[in-house]
C-alpha positions in Angstrom: 0.1 0.2 -0.4 2.8 2.3 1.2 4.4 2.5 -2.2 1.1 3.7 -4.8 0.7 7.3 -4.3 -3.2 8.1 -3.4 -4.5 10.4 -0.8 -3.4 10.0 2.9 -4.3 11.0 6.7 -1.3 10.7 8.5 -3.2 10.6 12.3 -1.3 10.5 15.2 -4.5 9.9 17.3 -7.9 10.3 17.8 -11.1 9.1 16.6 -12.2 9.5 13.0 -15.2 8.2 10.7 -13.9 8.2 7.4 -16.0 8.2 4.0 -13.8 6.5 0.9 -17.1 6.3 -1.0 -17.0 8.0 -4.2 -13.6 6.8 -5.7 -12.2 7.1 -9.1 -11.1 3.7 -10.4 -8.2 1.7 -8.5 -7.8 5.4 -6.4 -7.8 4.4 -2.5 -7.8 6.5 0.5 -4.3 5.9 2.9 -4.9 6.4 6.9 -1.8 6.6 7.9 -1.0 5.6 12.6 1.9 5.1 14.0 1.3 1.5 13.9 -0.7 1.2 10.3 -1.5 2.0 7.2 -5.2 1.4 6.1 -6.4 2.1 2.9 -9.9 2.2 1.3 -12.4 2.7 -1.6 -16.0 2.2 -1.4 -16.1 1.9 2.3 -17.2 4.2 4.8 -15.7 2.8 8.2 -14.5 4.7 12.3 -10.7 4.7 13.0 -9.8 4.4 16.2 -6.1 5.9 16.5 -3.9 5.1 19.7 -0.5 5.9 19.9 0.0 2.0 20.4 -2.5 0.4 18.5 -5.3 1.3 15.5 -8.3 -0.5 15.2 -10.8 0.0 12.0 -14.7 -1.0 11.9 -15.8 -1.0 9.0 -19.7 0.5 8.6 -20.9 -0.4 5.2 -19.1 -0.3 1.9 -19.5 -0.9 -2.1 -15.1 -1.2 -2.6 -13.1 -3.6 -1.1 -13.7 -2.6 2.2 -10.2 -1.6 4.3 -6.9 -3.1 3.5 -4.4 -3.2 7.0 -0.3 -3.2 7.2 1.6 -2.7 10.4 3.9 -0.4 10.4 7.1 -1.6 12.3 7.1 0.4 15.1 7.3 -2.5 17.5 4.6 -0.5 19.4 1.7 -2.4 18.3 -0.4 -4.1 15.9 -3.3 -2.8 13.6 -7.1 -5.1 14.3 -9.1 -5.0 11.9 -13.6 -6.1 12.7 -16.2 -5.8 10.4 -19.8 -3.7 11.7 -23.0 -4.8 11.8 
């Protein structure tokens, strides 16, 4: 995910509601946190970002969902849950 050139948000802490619902084909929105990089297309999700862990909950989506990759910081790892 990190090698592609897509719009990106760098977030160090907080709770976000990300709505990456409309995008050109093959475009993704990246969310970079201290412990993870998440890329989404056609998806609405929540992100809970803390210095040691990042959690993502998919609310709805028509695209590929949220793809997560851990960052090599030694401070935790991403968690992915599907919303109801």
